[in-house]
N, C-alpha and C positions, 0 to 999 in steps of 0.2 A: 217609644216603647217602655213597657214596664220593666223594672229591674227587680231582680231576686238574688238572694243568696241561699245556699243549701249547708247547713250545718249538721253533720253527723255527730251524734253523742253516743260513744261506745268505747270502753275501755280496751277491749280487744283491737278494734280497727286503729284506735289511737297509738297503741303500743306496737302495732305491726303484726299482730298474731293472725289476724285474718282480714281479707280483702273487704273493703266497704262497697256493698252492693246496692244498698238503699240509697245512699246519696247520689250516685249516678243515675239510677232509674229514675228518681224524683227529678234532678235536674233536667233529663231528657225529656220527661212529660212536661215541665215548664216551659222549656224551648218550644216544644211542638205546639203549645198553646199561646205563643206569642211573648213569652217573657225572655229579657236578656238576662241569663245567670252569670253574674260578674264574679261570683266567689263561690267556691265549695272548699269547706274546711272540715276537719275532724277534731273532736276534741274528747277527752276522757269524762267519766260519769263523776264530775267534782263540780259542786254547785258554784263555786266561785268563778272557776274557769268558764263554765257555761254562761253565766250571767255576764262576764266580762265580753264573751264573744257575741252575745245577742246585743249588748249595748253598741259595741263597735260595729257591727253588721246593720243595726237598725239606722245607724247615722249615714249609712252608704247606699242602702237600697230600700226600695218601698215594700218589699215582702222578704221576711226571713223564714224560712221552712226549716224545722229540725226534723230529724229522723232518729229514732231511738229513745230510750230512757223514759217512756211513758207508762210502763207496766207497773206491778206492785212489787217487784222485787227490791232488795234493800238498797240497791245502788242505783234504782230508777228514780231521778230526781229532776228530769228536765221540766215537768209541770211546775215545780217549786221554784225553780231558777226563772222560768218564765214569769210566773205571778209576781215574783221580787222585781222584775225590771218594768213591768207593764203598768200603764196608768188606768187602763179599762180593760176589761175581760168581755169577750164576745161568746156567750154562752151557746148560741143557737148553731154556730159553726162545727164545734167538735160534738154536738148533739147530733148533728146529721151525719158526721162521719161514723159515729158509733151505730146510728141507726142502720146505715147502709151496710156497714161492716157485719151487722147480725145476719144479713142474707147470705154472708160467706162462712161465717164461724160464730158460734156462741160465745166465744172468748171476747169477742169485741166489747163486751161490757166491762172488761177488765181494763181497757184502755184509759188512761187519765190525761189525755191530751188536752190543751188548752189553746185558745186563739185569744191574742190580746193586741192591745194598741200600745205602742211606743212612740211618742212625738207624732210624726206622720207615716209611721211604718207600721205594718202588720206582721206579728209574730204568729207562726202556727205550728204546732207540734204533730208530727205524724208517728205512727208505730215504727219500730225498727226493722220489722221485717220487709223485704223488698214488695212482696205482693200486699201486704198491709198498707204500707206507705203509699204505693200507687193507688190502690183502690180507694183509701182515704182521701187522698189528693182529688181523685177524679170525682168524688161525691160532692166535692164543694168548690171545684176549680171554676165553675160558671159565675159563682159569688163574688170571687175574689177582686176581679177588675172593678166592680162597682164599689166594693169596700175600699179599695186603694183610691178611687177617684173620690170618694167622700172625705178620706183623710188628707187629700190634696187640695180640699176646698171646693171641689164641683158638686155643690149640693143642690143644684136646681132640679127640678122634676118636671119631666115631660107630661103634658097633658095628653090623655088618650082616650 
């Protein structure tokens, strides 16, 4: 079974001012699609804290999914933290999420989420809204197992 962690990036959720809805919705979708979600954490919009959590989680699971902090507001810094800890970026995955998101809202183009590789783990940034997080994940969910397999060294290609 593929392992995953969900990291919610939100000042208000980290400080107990509002309930985290996006993290549980994301974790539920991952579980419904065969992932074992071993951890769900919440951190504030602080780059050093986000980076530390991404490093720690990427050492424990194959897929780290973040929700929140991907917009253009001053405290939206999840992509910067992700870029800082990743060895490679995978541009096509967030392009696909934004493209699919445009079918639901014109504001999808404001999303700055990234997808990258750290070691043998994939890190994927999703928007903070529950619907945006779920819709974005659904847009690329079918791609993630193959990406995880490649990172695990399963690089053989079937002849078809």
